[in-house]
C-alpha positions, 0 to 999 in steps of 0.5 A: 438918163436925165430928169426934170430939167427946169431952169438948168436944174434937174437930176442926172442918173449915172448909176441906177441906184441914184434913181431911188434918191429922188421923186420924178416930178420934183423940181429944183426951186429957187427960194431966194436970190440976191447974194454975192456968194451964198455959203454955209447953210444950217438947218434949225429943226425946232424953228423950221428955218435955215441960216446961211451966209452971204459971205462977201456981203458980210451978212447971215441970212434966214429962210423961214420954212413956215412961210417962205420969207427971207430976212437978214439974220445978222449984219455985219457977220464977221464975213461968216462962212461955214455954219452948223448947229450944236447939240443944244440947238445953237448956231456955230459960225466960222468968221473969216474977218475975225478969224475965229469960230463962234457960238450964238447963244439962245439969248443972241450973245456971241461966245468965241470958241476958238481964235488962236492956236499955239498963241498965233491967230487962226487963218480964217476958219471956213467950215465946221461940224459938231460931233455927238460928244460935243466936240467941234471940228473945223477947217482953217484955210487962208481964203479970208486973209489972202484978199479983201473980198471974203474977209480982210487981207492980213499976214498968215500967222499959222505955218499952214492950213490945218484941221482943228478940234475944240474939246467940249470940256476944256475948250482946248484947240488941237490940230488933228490934221496938218497935211492938207493944202486948203482944207474946206468942207467936212462931215462925219460918217454916220457912225463917226468912225470917219471924217470926210474933208475936202481939199480945195487947194486947186483954187490957188494952184492947178497942181494942188488937190481938188478932192475929198479925203476920208480919214479914220478916227482912232479908238478915242474918237479924238484923233485922226489916223489913216487917210485915203482919197474918197473922190476927185472933183472934175468940175471946179472944186469940192466945197461943202458937203453933207452925208445922208442916212445911207452914207451917200455923200452929197457934194458941191461942185461948179456944176451943181451937186454930185452924189457919191455912194459910200464906196466913192462911186459917182452915182448921180448929179443934181444940176444947178444953174449956178456954181454951188458952194454948200448944201444942207439937209432940212425940212420937217422930215430932213428930206429937202436938200437946201443948196447955196448956189452963188447968188441964190438959195435953192432947194429940192425934195428927195426920197431919202433923208439927211 
């Protein structure tokens, strides 16, 4: 069953429960185009605006939800990729070129949160999420140092591509997962008992993973334990994704956005006429899904909330 195909976009119902996620007359909107590779959307509810990355063009963009205008937020951006918002409403950014995770303070100054692990430079931090205790978790594949397109070609100093945690009190960087090929997007479950992490190693080898794993946090909430594959990608790779208030996972793919039930079943798709890199829930009610699709920023209203 397929609804609302406009310019290659619309909802595809795979399981009946997905029909309850969207408004039948809602349409995919292209809000702006002109990027080279759109990534890392982050919603700022207090100001009603969205920040996202135009990665190869080395800039951060800003969409104003109050009037629909788009402007350059920061350029150069250090080839920024993933972004998120911390508990104090500050922008947290993964910078490929500078191989670091930073925080933009309310006065516009930039604080470096992580650039090294065990006295060696990070690869190229990719995506980031903030836990309710203030800790910051990020992935560190090598996409920004294997070519000059998304950063700068450089020697890899880390022994692999890992997932890290920044302690909110001490700033200490700890490796929490070292068994990924190319860890990419990540998000916590609503109760923060699990961390979902995409592995996009398929981009570098057809034998490598292209799935999302679900990892269980231990009692301290600071370390990861048991792991299982949550979903396998059939179109390209999983990149960034978000989780709604009912625990459904909305994940980027080469064909658009896939929606998975909490048990891992694919229940529906949002078709987008460009390859999707990342998504974020926003809007006044957090019922609008913002989608970064290659050259453009898209959005669509839903019946559910992020």
